[in-house]
C-alpha positions as CSV (number, residue, x, y, z in Angstrom):
1,M,48.2,138.6,65.1
2,G,45.7,140.2,67.4
3,I,43.3,139.0,70.1
4,E,43.0,135.2,70.6
5,K,39.6,133.9,69.6
6,M,37.8,132.4,72.7
7,S,35.2,129.8,73.3
8,L,32.9,129.5,76.3
9,I,33.2,126.1,77.9
10,S,30.4,124.8,80.2
11,I,31.2,121.8,82.4
12,D,28.7,119.9,84.5
13,G,28.5,116.5,86.2
14,P,28.0,114.6,89.5
15,A,29.4,116.3,92.6
16,K,31.8,113.4,93.3
17,A,33.6,114.1,90.0
18,L,34.1,117.8,90.7
19,D,37.7,117.6,91.9
20,A,38.7,115.5,88.9
21,A,37.1,118.0,86.5
22,L,38.9,120.9,88.2
23,M,42.2,119.1,88.2
24,A,41.8,118.4,84.5
25,C,41.1,122.1,83.9
26,C,44.2,123.1,85.9
27,E,46.5,120.6,84.1
28,S,45.3,121.8,80.7
29,G,46.8,125.3,81.3
30,C,44.2,126.9,79.0
31,F,41.0,127.3,81.1
32,H,39.9,130.6,82.6
33,I,37.2,129.9,85.2
34,V,34.4,132.4,85.7
35,S,32.8,132.8,89.1
36,N,29.1,132.0,89.2
37,G,28.6,133.8,92.5
38,A,27.7,130.7,94.4
39,V,29.7,128.7,96.9
40,A,29.6,125.0,97.2
41,R,28.5,124.9,100.9
42,N,26.9,121.5,100.7
43,L,30.4,120.2,100.0
44,G,31.8,121.9,103.0
45,D,33.0,125.5,103.3
46,Q,36.3,124.5,104.8
47,N,39.3,123.4,102.7
48,P,40.2,120.0,104.2
49,Y,43.7,120.3,102.8
50,A,44.6,123.8,104.1
51,N,45.6,122.9,107.7
52,I,47.5,119.7,106.6
53,Y,49.3,121.8,104.0
54,A,50.3,124.4,106.6
55,R,51.6,121.7,109.0
56,V,53.6,120.0,106.3
57,R,55.0,123.2,105.0
58,D,56.1,124.4,108.5
59,M,57.7,121.0,109.0
60,A,59.6,121.3,105.7
61,I,60.8,124.8,106.5
62,N,61.9,123.8,110.0
63,L,63.8,120.8,108.6
64,K,65.3,123.1,105.9
65,I,63.7,121.0,103.1
66,P,63.3,123.2,100.0
67,V,59.6,124.1,99.4
68,R,59.6,123.5,95.6
69,N,57.5,122.3,92.8
70,A,58.1,118.5,92.8
71,D,56.7,115.7,90.7
72,F,54.0,114.0,92.8
73,E,52.8,111.3,90.4
74,G,54.1,108.6,92.8
75,V,52.2,110.0,95.8
76,E,49.2,107.7,96.5
77,C,47.4,110.0,98.9
78,E,44.2,111.4,97.5
79,T,41.9,112.4,100.4
80,A,42.6,114.6,103.5
81,E,42.4,111.4,105.5
82,D,45.1,109.8,103.4
83,F,47.4,112.7,104.1
84,E,46.6,112.6,107.8
85,N,47.5,108.9,107.9
86,Y,50.8,109.6,106.0
87,L,51.7,112.3,108.6
88,G,50.9,110.0,111.6
89,D,54.2,108.4,112.5
90,I,56.3,111.0,110.7
91,G,54.5,113.9,112.5
92,R,54.9,112.3,115.9
93,R,58.6,111.7,115.3
94,Y,59.1,115.2,114.1
95,D,57.2,116.7,117.0
96,E,59.3,114.6,119.5
97,L,62.6,115.6,118.0
98,N,61.5,119.3,117.6
99,E,60.3,119.5,121.2
100,Q,63.5,118.0,122.5
101,Y,65.6,120.4,120.4
102,A,63.6,123.4,121.4
103,A,63.8,122.5,125.1
104,V,67.6,122.0,124.9
105,D,68.1,125.2,122.9
106,K,66.1,127.2,125.3
107,S,67.9,125.8,128.4
108,L,71.3,126.4,126.7
109,R,70.5,130.0,125.9
110,E,69.3,130.6,129.5
111,H,72.4,129.0,131.0
112,K,74.7,131.0,128.7
113,E,73.0,134.2,129.7
114,T,73.4,133.3,133.3
115,D,77.1,132.3,132.8
116,A,77.8,135.6,131.0
117,Y,76.6,137.4,134.1
118,I,78.2,135.3,136.8
119,M,81.6,135.9,135.2
120,H,81.3,139.5,136.4
121,L,80.6,138.4,140.0
122,H,83.8,136.5,140.8
123,G,84.6,138.9,143.6
124,L,81.5,137.6,145.5
125,D,82.9,135.0,147.9
126,E,79.7,134.1,149.8
127,P,77.5,131.2,148.7
128,F,74.5,132.3,146.6
129,S,72.2,130.1,148.7
130,E,73.0,132.0,151.9
131,L,72.7,135.4,150.2
132,F,69.3,134.5,148.8
133,S,68.0,133.3,152.2
134,L,68.8,136.5,154.2
135,K,65.8,137.3,156.5
136,Y,66.3,141.0,157.2
137,V,68.3,142.1,154.2
138,K,67.5,141.8,150.5
139,M,70.1,141.5,147.8
140,R,69.8,142.7,144.2
141,I,72.3,141.6,141.5
142,G,72.6,143.5,138.3
143,R,74.4,146.3,136.4
144,M,74.1,150.0,135.8
145,P,75.6,152.5,133.4
146,L,79.1,153.5,134.3
147,D,78.2,157.2,134.2
148,N,75.5,156.8,136.8
149,E,77.7,155.2,139.4
150,E,79.1,158.6,140.3
151,K,75.6,159.8,141.1
152,L,75.3,157.4,144.1
153,K,77.6,159.8,146.0
154,Y,74.8,162.4,146.0
155,Y,72.6,160.1,148.1
156,A,74.5,160.5,151.4
157,N,71.6,159.2,153.4
158,K,70.9,156.2,151.3
159,C,69.6,153.2,153.1
160,F,71.5,150.6,151.0
161,I,75.0,149.5,150.2
162,F,76.2,149.1,146.6
163,Q,79.2,146.8,146.1
164,E,81.0,146.9,142.7
165,F,82.6,143.8,141.3
166,E,83.7,144.7,137.8
167,K,83.5,147.4,135.1
168,A,83.0,146.3,131.5
169,A,81.6,147.8,128.3
170,D,80.2,151.0,129.8
171,Y,78.6,149.1,132.7
172,V,79.4,148.5,136.3
173,Y,78.4,145.1,137.6
174,G,77.6,144.6,141.3
175,I,75.0,144.1,144.0
176,Y,73.2,146.3,146.5
177,L,72.0,145.2,149.9
178,V,69.0,146.9,151.5
179,P,67.0,146.3,154.7
180,V,63.6,144.8,153.9
181,Q,61.7,147.9,155.1
182,Y,63.5,150.1,152.6
183,V,63.4,147.7,149.6
184,E,60.7,149.6,147.7
185,F,62.5,153.0,148.0
186,A,65.9,151.5,147.1
187,D,64.5,149.7,144.0
188,E,62.8,152.8,142.7
189,L,66.0,154.9,143.2
190,M,68.3,152.3,141.5
191,T,65.8,151.9,138.7
192,S,65.9,155.7,138.1
193,L,69.7,155.4,137.8
194,G,69.4,152.7,135.1
195,F,70.1,149.7,137.3
196,E,69.2,146.5,135.4
197,R,68.4,143.7,137.8
198,T,69.3,140.1,136.9
199,R,67.4,137.2,138.6
200,L,69.8,134.3,139.0
201,P,68.4,130.8,139.1
202,D,67.8,129.1,142.4
203,Y,69.8,126.0,141.6
204,L,73.2,127.9,141.8
205,E,75.3,126.6,144.7
206,G,78.5,127.9,146.3
207,D,80.1,131.2,145.5
208,A,80.3,132.8,142.1
209,E,83.5,130.9,141.0
210,L,82.1,127.5,142.0
211,A,78.7,128.2,140.4
212,D,80.5,129.3,137.2
213,K,82.4,126.0,137.0
214,K,79.2,123.9,137.6
215,L,77.4,126.0,135.0
216,H,80.1,125.4,132.5
217,A,79.8,121.7,132.9
218,V,76.0,121.9,132.3
219,I,76.5,124.1,129.2
220,E,79.0,121.6,127.8
221,E,76.6,118.7,128.2
222,E,73.7,120.7,126.7
223,E,75.9,121.7,123.7
224,K,76.7,118.1,123.0
225,E,73.0,117.2,123.3
226,K,72.1,120.0,120.9
227,I,74.6,118.8,118.3
228,R,73.3,115.3,118.6
229,L,69.7,116.4,118.1
230,E,70.8,118.6,115.1
231,K,72.4,115.5,113.5
232,E,69.4,113.4,114.1
233,L,67.1,116.1,112.7
234,A,69.4,116.4,109.6
235,Y,69.3,112.7,109.1
236,F,65.5,112.7,109.5
237,A,65.2,115.6,107.0
238,D,67.5,113.9,104.5
239,S,65.5,110.6,104.6
240,L,62.2,112.6,104.1
241,S,63.3,115.3,101.6
242,D,62.1,113.8,98.3
243,D,58.9,112.3,99.7
244,L,58.0,115.3,101.7
245,S,58.6,117.7,98.7
246,A,56.3,115.5,96.5
247,V,53.6,115.3,99.2
248,L,53.8,119.0,99.8
249,S,53.4,119.7,96.1
250,K,50.4,117.5,95.9
251,L,48.9,119.0,99.0
252,K,49.4,122.5,97.5
253,Y,47.7,121.3,94.3
254,K,44.8,119.7,96.1
255,S,44.3,122.7,98.3
256,E,44.2,125.2,95.5
257,V,41.9,123.0,93.4
258,N,39.6,122.7,96.4
259,D,39.6,126.5,96.7
260,L,38.2,126.7,93.2
261,R,35.0,125.2,94.5
262,K,34.0,128.7,95.5
263,K,33.4,129.4,91.8
264,V,31.3,126.3,91.2
265,V,27.5,126.0,91.4
266,I,26.3,122.9,93.3
267,S,22.7,121.8,93.2
268,S,20.9,118.4,93.7
269,G,24.2,116.5,93.9
270,R,25.5,117.9,90.6
271,F,28.0,120.7,89.9
272,S,28.3,123.2,87.1
273,F,30.9,125.8,86.2
274,S,32.0,127.6,83.1
275,G,34.9,129.5,81.8
276,Y,36.8,130.6,78.7
277,C,39.4,128.7,76.6
278,P,41.2,129.7,73.4
279,A,39.2,128.2,70.5
280,R,42.2,126.4,69.1
281,D,42.7,124.6,72.5
282,S,39.0,123.8,73.2
283,K,39.1,120.3,71.8
284,K,42.1,119.4,73.9
285,L,40.4,120.8,77.0
286,R,37.1,119.0,76.5
287,T,38.9,115.7,75.8
288,A,41.0,116.0,78.9
289,V,38.0,116.8,81.2
290,V,35.9,113.9,79.8
291,K,38.8,111.5,80.1
292,N,39.7,112.3,83.7
293,A,36.3,112.9,85.2
294,K,33.6,110.2,84.8
295,N,30.1,111.1,83.7
296,V,31.1,114.8,83.1
297,Q,29.7,116.7,80.1
298,C,31.6,119.5,78.3
299,A,29.9,121.9,76.0
300,E,31.6,124.5,73.8
301,I,29.7,127.7,73.0
302,P,31.2,130.2,70.5
303,V,31.6,133.7,71.8
304,D,29.7,136.5,70.0
305,K,31.9,139.6,69.9
306,K,28.8,141.8,70.1
307,H,28.1,140.5,73.6
308,A,31.6,139.9,74.8
309,E,32.2,142.7,77.4
310,D,33.3,140.2,80.1
311,V,35.3,137.8,77.9
312,P,39.0,137.7,79.0
313,V,41.6,138.8,76.5
314,K,44.7,136.9,75.4
315,L,47.0,138.7,73.0
316,R,48.5,136.7,70.2
317,N,51.4,138.2,68.3
318,N,54.3,137.0,66.2
319,F,57.8,136.5,67.5
320,F,59.0,140.0,66.6
321,T,56.2,142.1,68.2
322,R,55.3,139.8,71.1
323,P,57.6,141.4,73.7
324,F,55.8,144.8,73.2
325,E,52.7,143.2,74.6
326,M,54.1,144.4,78.0
327,F,53.5,148.0,77.1
328,T,49.9,147.3,75.9
329,K,49.2,145.5,79.2
330,M,50.8,148.4,81.1
331,Y,48.3,150.8,79.5
332,G,45.4,148.4,79.7
333,L,44.3,145.4,77.7
334,P,41.8,145.9,74.9
335,V,38.3,144.6,75.2
336,Y,37.6,141.4,73.5
337,S,35.6,143.1,70.7
338,G,38.3,145.7,70.2
339,F,41.7,145.4,68.5
340,D,45.2,144.7,69.6
341,P,47.5,147.8,69.2
342,T,50.7,145.8,69.9
343,P,52.0,145.6,66.3
344,Y,51.5,149.4,65.9
345,V,53.2,150.0,69.3
346,A,56.1,147.8,68.4
347,V,56.8,149.5,65.0
348,T,56.4,153.1,66.3
349,Y,58.4,152.4,69.5
350,M,61.3,150.8,67.6
351,L,61.2,153.6,65.0
352,M,61.2,156.5,67.5
353,F,63.9,154.9,69.7
354,G,66.1,154.2,66.7
355,I,65.8,157.8,65.6
356,M,66.6,159.2,69.1
357,F,69.4,156.8,69.9
358,G,71.1,156.2,66.5
359,D,74.5,154.6,66.8
360,V,75.7,151.5,65.1
361,G,78.1,150.3,67.8
362,Q,76.0,151.1,70.8
363,G,72.9,149.7,69.1
364,L,74.6,146.4,68.5
365,V,75.9,146.2,72.1
366,I,72.4,146.9,73.4
367,S,71.0,144.2,71.1
368,L,73.7,141.7,72.2
369,L,73.1,142.5,75.8
370,G,69.3,142.0,75.3
371,L,70.0,138.6,73.6
372,I,72.2,137.5,76.5
373,L,69.7,138.6,79.1
374,S,66.9,136.8,77.2
375,K,68.8,133.5,77.4
376,K,69.9,133.9,81.0
377,T,66.9,135.6,82.7
378,K,63.2,136.0,82.3
379,N,63.5,139.8,82.2
380,Q,60.6,141.1,80.0
381,L,62.7,144.1,78.8
382,A,65.5,141.9,77.4
383,P,63.9,140.9,74.1
384,I,62.7,144.5,73.7
385,M,66.3,145.6,74.0
386,T,67.4,143.2,71.3
387,R,64.9,144.7,68.8
388,L,65.6,148.3,69.9
389,G,69.3,147.8,69.4
390,I,68.8,146.7,65.8
391,F,66.8,149.9,65.0
392,S,69.4,152.0,66.8
393,A,72.1,150.4,64.6
394,L,70.1,151.1,61.4
395,F,69.7,154.8,62.2
396,G,73.3,154.9,63.3
397,C,74.2,154.1,59.7
398,V,72.0,157.1,58.7
399,Y,73.9,159.4,61.1
400,G,77.3,157.8,60.4
401,S,78.0,157.2,64.1
402,V,79.9,154.1,65.5
403,F,80.4,154.5,69.2
404,G,80.3,158.2,68.6
405,I,83.0,158.1,65.9
406,E,81.6,159.8,62.8
407,T,84.4,159.1,60.4
408,L,83.9,155.4,59.8
409,I,80.6,155.6,58.0
410,K,79.5,158.4,55.6
411,P,76.4,160.1,57.2
412,I,73.4,161.0,55.2
413,F,74.2,164.7,55.2
414,H,77.5,163.9,53.4
415,R,75.7,161.9,50.6
416,E,75.0,164.8,48.3
417,N,72.6,163.0,46.0
418,I,70.3,162.2,49.0
419,W,70.9,165.3,51.1
420,F,70.3,167.8,48.3
421,G,67.0,166.0,47.6
422,I,66.0,166.4,51.3
423,C,67.0,170.1,51.2
424,D,64.9,170.6,48.0
425,L,62.0,168.8,49.7
426,M,62.1,171.2,52.7
427,G,61.9,174.2,50.4
428,N,62.5,177.6,52.0
429,L,63.4,176.5,55.5
430,G,67.1,177.3,55.0
431,I,68.5,173.8,55.4
432,P,72.3,174.0,54.8
433,R,73.4,172.0,51.8
434,H,76.9,171.2,53.0
435,P,76.7,170.6,56.8
436,S,80.0,169.3,58.3
437,T,78.3,168.0,61.5
438,I,74.8,166.9,62.5
439,F,74.6,170.1,64.7
440,Q,74.6,172.2,61.5
441,A,71.7,170.0,60.2
442,A,69.7,170.5,63.4
443,T,66.9,172.3,61.7
444,A,66.3,169.3,59.3
445,V,66.5,166.9,62.3
446,L,63.8,168.9,64.2
447,I,61.5,169.2,61.2
448,F,61.8,165.5,60.5
449,A,60.8,164.9,64.2
450,L,57.7,167.0,63.7
451,F,56.9,165.2,60.5
452,V,57.2,161.8,62.3
453,G,54.8,163.2,65.0
454,I,52.3,164.5,62.5
455,V,52.2,161.2,60.7
456,L,51.8,159.2,63.9
457,I,49.0,161.5,65.2
458,L,47.1,161.2,61.9
459,I,47.5,157.4,61.8
460,S,46.2,157.3,65.4
461,M,43.2,159.4,64.5
462,I,42.5,157.2,61.5
463,L,42.6,154.1,63.7
464,N,40.2,155.7,66.1
465,T,37.8,156.5,63.2
466,I,38.0,152.9,61.9
467,K,37.4,151.6,65.4
468,N,34.3,153.7,65.8
469,F,32.9,152.8,62.4
470,K,33.3,149.1,63.3
471,A,31.5,149.7,66.6
472,K,28.8,151.6,64.7
473,K,29.4,154.8,66.6
474,L,28.8,157.0,63.6
475,G,28.7,160.3,65.6
476,E,32.1,159.6,67.2
477,A,33.6,158.4,63.9
478,L,32.4,161.5,61.9
479,F,32.3,164.4,64.3
480,D,34.7,163.8,67.1
481,V,38.0,165.7,67.4
482,N,39.7,162.4,66.7
483,G,37.3,161.4,63.9
484,V,36.9,162.4,60.3
485,A,36.3,166.1,61.2
486,G,39.4,166.2,63.4
487,I,41.5,164.5,60.7
488,L,40.4,167.0,58.1
489,L,41.0,169.9,60.4
490,Y,44.5,168.8,61.6
491,A,45.7,167.7,58.1
492,S,44.4,170.9,56.5
493,I,46.1,173.2,59.1
494,V,49.4,171.2,58.7
495,I,49.2,171.3,54.9
496,G,48.2,174.9,54.8
497,F,50.9,176.3,57.1
498,G,53.5,173.8,55.9
499,G,53.0,174.6,52.2
500,S,53.1,178.4,53.0
501,L,56.3,178.2,55.1
502,M,58.2,175.6,53.0
503,Y,57.2,176.5,49.4
504,G,55.5,179.9,49.7
505,L,52.3,178.6,48.3
506,E,49.0,180.4,49.0
507,I,47.1,177.4,50.2
508,M,45.1,179.1,52.9
509,T,42.5,180.6,50.5
510,V,39.0,181.5,51.6
511,P,37.4,178.4,50.1
512,Y,40.1,176.2,51.6
513,V,39.7,177.7,55.0
514,I,35.8,177.5,54.9
515,C,35.7,174.0,53.6
516,L,38.6,172.3,55.4
517,I,38.9,174.3,58.6
518,V,35.7,176.2,59.5
519,L,33.4,173.3,58.4
520,P,35.3,170.6,60.5
521,V,35.3,173.0,63.5
522,A,31.6,173.5,63.1
523,C,31.0,169.7,62.9
524,I,33.1,169.2,66.1
525,F,31.2,172.1,67.8
526,F,27.8,170.7,66.9
527,K,28.9,167.1,67.5
528,A,25.9,166.2,69.8
529,P,23.0,167.2,67.5
530,L,24.8,166.0,64.4
531,S,25.4,162.6,66.0
532,A,21.8,162.3,66.9
533,L,20.9,163.2,63.3
534,V,23.0,160.5,61.6
535,T,22.1,157.8,64.2
536,G,18.4,158.6,64.4
537,K,18.6,158.7,68.2
538,K,17.2,161.4,70.5
539,A,19.6,164.4,70.7
540,E,21.3,165.0,74.0
541,K,21.1,168.4,75.6
542,F,23.4,170.8,73.6
543,S,25.8,172.9,75.7
544,V,27.6,175.8,74.0
545,A,30.1,176.1,76.8
546,E,30.9,172.3,76.7
547,S,31.3,172.4,72.9
548,F,33.5,175.5,73.1
549,I,35.7,173.8,75.7
550,G,35.9,170.7,73.6
551,I,37.0,172.7,70.6
552,F,39.6,174.6,72.7
553,E,40.9,171.4,74.3
554,G,41.1,169.7,70.8
555,A,43.1,172.6,69.3
556,L,45.4,172.7,72.3
557,S,46.0,168.9,72.1
558,F,46.9,169.2,68.4
559,L,49.5,171.8,69.2
560,S,50.9,170.2,72.4
561,N,51.0,166.7,71.0
562,T,52.7,167.8,67.8
563,M,55.3,169.9,69.7
564,S,56.0,166.9,72.0
565,F,57.5,165.1,69.1
566,L,60.3,167.7,69.0
567,R,61.9,165.7,71.8
568,I,62.8,163.1,69.2
569,G,65.0,165.5,67.4
570,G,66.2,166.9,70.7
571,F,67.5,163.5,71.7
572,V,69.2,163.0,68.4
573,L,71.2,166.2,69.0
574,S,71.8,165.5,72.7
575,H,73.2,162.0,71.8
576,A,75.6,163.6,69.4
577,G,76.5,166.2,72.1
578,F,77.1,163.5,74.7
579,M,79.5,161.7,72.3
580,L,81.3,164.9,71.5
581,V,82.0,165.5,75.2
582,V,83.2,161.9,75.4
583,S,85.5,162.5,72.4
584,Q,86.9,165.7,74.0
585,L,87.5,164.0,77.4
586,A,89.2,161.1,75.7
587,G,91.5,163.6,73.8
588,A,90.3,162.4,70.4
589,S,88.7,165.6,69.2
590,Q,91.7,166.6,67.2
591,P,92.2,164.9,63.8
592,G,95.2,162.6,63.7
593,A,95.5,162.4,67.5
594,P,97.5,159.2,68.5
595,I,95.5,156.4,70.0
596,T,96.5,155.7,73.6
597,A,95.4,153.3,76.3
598,G,93.9,156.2,78.2
599,M,91.9,157.3,75.1
600,V,90.5,153.8,74.7
601,I,89.5,153.5,78.3
602,A,87.9,156.9,78.3
603,Y,85.9,156.0,75.2
604,I,84.7,152.7,76.7
605,I,83.6,154.3,80.0
606,G,82.0,157.2,78.1
607,N,80.1,154.9,75.8
608,I,78.9,152.8,78.8
609,L,77.6,155.9,80.6
610,V,75.9,157.2,77.4
611,M,74.2,153.8,76.7
612,G,73.1,153.5,80.3
613,I,71.8,157.1,80.9
614,E,70.6,158.2,77.5
615,G,69.4,154.8,76.5
616,L,67.2,154.7,79.6
617,L,66.0,158.3,79.1
618,S,65.2,157.6,75.4
619,G,63.2,154.5,76.3
620,I,61.2,156.4,78.9
621,Q,60.5,159.4,76.6
622,V,59.4,157.1,73.7
623,L,57.0,155.3,76.2
624,R,55.7,158.7,77.2
625,L,55.0,159.6,73.6
626,E,53.3,156.3,73.0
627,F,51.0,156.7,76.0
628,Y,50.2,160.4,75.9
629,E,50.4,161.4,72.3
630,V,49.5,158.1,70.4
631,F,47.4,155.9,72.7
632,S,45.3,158.7,74.0
633,R,43.8,159.3,70.5
634,F,42.5,155.9,69.7
635,Y,42.9,153.4,72.5
636,D,40.7,152.9,75.6
637,G,41.9,149.6,77.2
638,G,39.4,148.2,79.7
639,G,39.8,144.5,79.0
640,S,40.5,141.8,81.5
641,E,43.4,139.4,81.2
642,F,43.0,135.7,80.3
643,T,44.3,133.9,83.4
644,P,44.4,130.1,83.1
645,L,43.9,128.0,86.1
646,A,47.2,127.0,87.6
647,V,48.7,126.0,91.0
648,K,51.0,128.7,92.3
649,N,54.3,127.8,93.9
650,D,55.6,129.7,96.9
């Protein structure tokens, strides 16, 4: 478990073998190329496959051929010229059919629009040709909003005549006639009234009724031609489907491989590029490159973690903790020389969620749902749900809760031999020895939540100290608020006040306070000069104000971070409260109540709501605790993800 060990792979060879080498790297699925900041201009800046790919892709989309990842081993085309030759006759036939179809479709739409308008002008008995050829009078055909027709009455001296033919859908259809010398005035007036002019085609002959009949005949012929062309295009697409998908996949592959040339150095007819590969896959990669690309050399260089700031990171965890890598990546990948916190995240996340959402029945349902989603989908949360459900069920056994019913399993506070021991351990905190419900044991639940928080904070601080010791940052490891001094300070305060409150012990004596509280505070306050002393480096400028603020901030974070873990106990009680409400609504709060269909339905609906709402809230709150109270104390992130070369599919 941890961070995958990487090897630096350097590849070089003759320029003519570049594409083959890049293809081998892509097909290996384990090579992360590193940009060398040089572009292979002498091999051409333009991607020769990009335009061809765009044309073939547009053709496939227009022909409704699925753009998918297809096997292209049988495609013999290799160069851009080969693909152009392949597209020759096919492209010409496609262009011919597509142009014919587009022309017929455009003409048909125009004729239908004209026909839809002419049907409103059947009251016009004069031939269109005569009306359009009037010398001293101009005719305008169109429609206007029905409400505005009444406004024409206010223009008593208008110089035009409006003739209505039909009213339909809030519009009045008609024409207006105007002398040529008043055309401009009439057009402006009618436009202000919302008149929408329609320009009828010149080829219409006869009156409106005759023109409508002729237009119907034209539309019928064009619809037949459109159907014929659609069938021909469908047959053309069907005959091309498999071949075109394969060609398109290979073009996509070739195009993206060609784009990788931007990360390759070209000089004197030879290429060179480098990248990272998991050490366990390096032999496979080198063998594939040498086999597929002639006269190409592959060299493996082990990566030194001391000089590995830019090495990409690939996390490697076991089956159980691997799904929680998502949360690590969400916060930020570790640097290559760091450590992977995923196992710690996995354990603490499952533990806190189980405590907050403890119910045997609901936990098993969540686990089963996660298992089903894992099989049916690629949802990253599904395998996490499976694991969280198991921990929820385990803590449900502790609380004695099965779908909110607390009479099927004996809870921990009814097991006297265990509960009395817990009460004795908590000393003088007044924990009831015979609680009937979890609400009467609320104090113990909240104290346990604080205990979990204190342990997690201390572990996080210890991890931070170990990390700094490994990085040889002695000052940070010894004198930081999250280092040895901070651990002593926090642990001493917790032990001192905890022992006093729980057992009445006088722990906070003068020597105790001086050695374990005052001294760590002084170390944190004088962190800068003390760090310089132990490292032998020149001391930074010491600032009293900055040190005071650091102490204050550290103390505040100890308090706020610890109190934040009270929400764990709060969610335990809220879950029990939710289920109590469900029980009362279902009518099952009274002992011996008869089981009815309504009670069962209410219980099912209530459990679904609780699992959906509180399950989501618990997951969010645990993630917040992980990021703000745990990660912030020891984890920095800052690494870059290992991204192997691959051809993306649209």
